[in-house]
Phi, psi and omega in degrees: 000152178232079187296337182260009182223139176267108184212194184259014182299328176308313182288329176291331181280335183302313179296340179274000181078022184262018174289152182271313184263160176301322180293332176298313180295325179298325179301319180279326184279337183277125182297342179282331183251346180303320178302326178291317178301314182294317179297312184290328177292324183277333188224097182299322179297322178296317177299311182298322178294314180295321178297315179300317179295320180295318179295323178296316177299316180298325181293339180277348182290328181081161180254130177275130180231172178060222182289346179279344183256175175206153175256127182251140172284327175234128184294337183268003181224139176285141181278345181062007179237115179282141180280140178305133182304326181296315181293312181298319179293322180292325176296312180299319181293326181288340180275346182279000000 
């Protein structure tokens, strides 16, 4: 591992069984995602380029605030309860 450097060692470690989460192992074991693991493990520049493009796409999504947003206890499930705009706005204002 290289904790002080952003690199592709994570992908090099997956085939060795050194993933931390179950989903880490799944990336290498799943035939749909294994080619990405292999490409990124072999070519750090390819990983960095793909990461940069993904971050750029994510930045275009925008942040939902006020009545448009919600706080989830689990990121994979909608809470079905919208947060009061006053609370959400006060949280956003405190982060500025």
